[in-house]
N, C-alpha and C positions, 0 to 999 in steps of 0.2 A: 675652602677649609677641608683638610684631610679627615675623612670619616674614621671611625674606630676600626673597621675592617682593614682599611689600607694601612693604618698605623700598626696593627698587629702583624700584618704581612711583612712590613718593613722591619719590625722588631725580630722576626725570625732569623735575620742575618746580622743582628747586633753583635758587637764584639764583647758585650757584657753578658756573661753566662746567666745571670739572674734574670735579665730582661728576656733573653732567648727562651729560657725555661718557662717564664710566665706567659710568653706568647704561645708556646706550644700547648700549655695547659688551657689557654683560652680556646684553642681549636679542638681540644679533647672534649670540652664542655659545650661547644657551639658548632653545629654541623654546617660546614661550608664546602660543598663538593667541588666548587670551582678552584679551591686552593690545593686540591689533592696532589697535582703535579709539582707544585711548589714545595709541599711537605716532603715529597719523595726526593726532590733535588736537595733539600736541606739535610735530609737523613743520610744521603750519600756522602756528604762531606763533613758531617758533624763528628767531632772527636771526643766530646765529653759524654761519658757513658750514660749518665742519668737523663741527659737531654735526648740522646739517641734513642733510649728506651721509650721516652715520652713521645717522640716522633713516631716510633713504631706503633704505639697505641693509638695515636691520632689517625694514622693512615689505615690501620686495621678497622677502626670504628667507622670510618668513611666507607671502607670496602664492604662492611656488613650492612650499613644503613642504605647505601646506594650501590648495590651490586651492579656490575657491568652486564648488560644483556648481550650475550654473544652466542653464536651457533658453534658448537664444539667442532663440527666437521670443517668449519672455515676459520678456525682459530688462528692458524699460522698466517693466513692471508690478511686477517683483520687487525693484527697487532701493528700499532704505529711503529715505523722503523726507528724513530728517535727513542721511543720507550724501550724497544728491543736492545738498542745500543747501550742505553742507560743501565738496564738490568744486567747486561753482559759485563759492563764496567764494574758494577757493584759486586757481581759474583767473583770476578777476577781479583778485585781488591781485597775482599773479605777472606776468600779461601786462601789466596797466596799469602796474605798477611798472617793468618793463623798458622799456615804451614811453615813459613819462615821463622816465626816467633818460637814455635815449639821445637823444630828440628835443627835449625842452624846451629844453636849452641852445642847440641849433641854431636854434630859432625865435627865441630872444632875440638871438642874434648877427645873424640875418637882419633883425630889426626895427631893430637899431642901425645896420646897414649901409645899409638903405633910407633911414633918417632922415638919415644923413650924406651920402649920395650923390645924393639927389634933392631939389632945392629945393622942388618942389611936392608932396612926399610927403603933407603934412597934408591936402590936398584930393584925393588920388589914389584911384583904384579899388584900387590895390595895398594901401593902408592898410585899406580896408574888407574886402578878402579876408583880409588877415593878421589883422585883429581877429576875424574869424569862426573862423580856425584857432585862435587863442588861446582863444576861447570853448570850442571842442571840448576843448582840453587841460584847461581848468578843469573842464569837465564830467567828463572822465575821472578827474581827481583827486578830485572829489566822489564818483564811483562807487566809486573805490577806498576812500575813507573810509567808505562805507556798509557795507563788509565788516569793519570793525574789531570786535574783541571788545567787547561792551557793558561799560561801566564805570558802574555805578549809583551815583547820588548823590541827595540829597534836592533836589527842585525844585518850584517852583510852576507847574503846567501852565497855569493861567489867565494868569499874568504872561508866561510864555514865548510863549503864543499872541498876546498883545497886542504884545509886542516884535517878533515876526516880522512881524506885519501892518504895524507902523509902518515897519520896515526896507524892506519890499517897496513900500510906498506912496511912498517917497522915493528909489527907485532912480533914479540919474541916467540921463537919456535914455530913460526908460521910463514916461512919464506917461500918465494917462487924462485928456485935456485938457478935455473939455466937461462931462460929467456926473460929479459926485462919486460915489464908491462908499460906500454905507452898510454898515458892518460891524456885525453884530448878534452879541453874545456871550451865550450861554445855557449857564450852568453855575455851579457853586459857585466862589466867589472869596473867599479863595485856595483852591487845590486842590492840596494837597501830596501828592507821591508819590515813590517811589524808582524812578528809571529813568536811562537814559543820555541826558543833555541833548544831546550832539552828534548822535547818531543820530536822536533825535526832531526836532531842528532841521532836519536834512537832509530828513526825510520831510515835516514840516509845511510848511516853506518852499516846497518844490516843489509840494505840494498847493495851497497858497493862491495861489502864483504862477500856477498853472494856471487857477484861477478868475478872477484878475485879467485874464489874457490872453483868456479866454473873454468877459469883459465888455467888453473893448476894442473888439470888433467891433460892439458896440451903442452906442458912445459918441456916434455921429452922430444918434441919435434923441433929440431935445430933451426929449420928455416921458417918457422911459423912466427909471424909478427903478432904478438898479443896486444890487443887494444881495448880500452874502455873509453867510450865517448860519453861525456856528461854535458847535457844541454839544459838550459833553464830560461824561464821567461814568465810573462804574465799576459792575461787577457783582461777584459773589462770586468770579469767576474772571479777569476782565480789565478793562483800561481801554479806553475808546473815545473817538474824536473823529469828529464828523460835520461835513463841510463841504458846504454847499449854495449854489449861485449861480443867478441867473436869466439866465445867458449863453446862448451859442449851442447848448449841449448837446454831445452826443457824436456824432461822425461815424463810422459803421461799428461794428465789434465792439469793445466796451469793453476786452476782453482784449488787443486789438492795441495799445492805447495804452501798454501797459507794455513793449513791445519797444524795445530800444535803437535810436535813430535814427528812430523812427516819429514824424513830425510833419508837419502841413500848414501850419505857420506860417513865414513868411519870417524868416530871421535867427535861427532857433532850431536847437539841436543835436539835439533829440529824445531827450535823455538824462534829462530831469526826472522823468518818471513811472517809469522804470526805477530811478533812484536812490532814489525814494520807496519803491518796492516792496522793493528790496534792503535798505534800512535797516529796514523793518518786519519783514522775514523775520529779520534779525539780532537783532531785539528779541523774537523768538519770536511774531510776529504776522503780520498780512497787511493788504493794501489792497484795497478793492473799489470799483469805479467803475460807476455806472449812470446812466441818463437819468431826469429828473423829468418826469412827465406834464404838469406845468404849464409846462415849459420850463426849460432849464438842466441842471445836473449834480449828482449826489449822490455824494460820496466818503466812504467809511467807513474809518477806521484802527482796528485793534484789536490789542492786545498783552497778554500775560499779566501779572498782578500777583502771581504766586506767588513 
């Protein structure tokens, strides 16, 4: 028979808001340090304001009654990686959500005012600057989506890769005008798996777009064959995608490429690689970037299939 503690833990994820709130209230009144991680997880995804506030109170109370004993000088080394990723997800979600909610409407109003008040707006520098700001907002929204809880469905990875490449190839105002890019696909077709299509699309699209951008710098060389090779497969523990190009390669430390805002390309927000990495982390995987000795870049995406 299920005991009262197990029942209250189960009720934390009930679809009934009253039951959820009563379960949280129970943990405010009754100290159970073993459920702290569960309370943090629930707080991360709770959308009802009064329940979220109650969860905060329950977590804070446990933190006060059962403080974690740590050595300050070794703090960074002793944090559980899963907790670190969770806290990062939470920070991205809450800060970007507030930012978008407060400022996006104002940018829309500004755009409308400029269009109506300036007859030469379409050809103005103001339009170019505002479009860049809008790109940043779109990137922030994508970064926020990269923290979403995975929702696994059955997908054909081979077809998803082809669809993403087609979409990127035909992005308006972003052509590679002289040399066509040859895209080589190496993997089983179809390749059916269970994963989150939205998070995979975020990661893959930013990875492939990065290769296209790298190749654009070589388009002026008439005899240069531009190629992107996309391979995929699985092991007994994970799925993998390997993307290789013969573009300009990597400038500097590859790890720096994953930092938000880090870009050396004009007109780019510098969010793409960070979005890709965050999406892969949320899938329980990682992204790894390195140079190819023959020229170009090598990008590996791996995530669990358990």
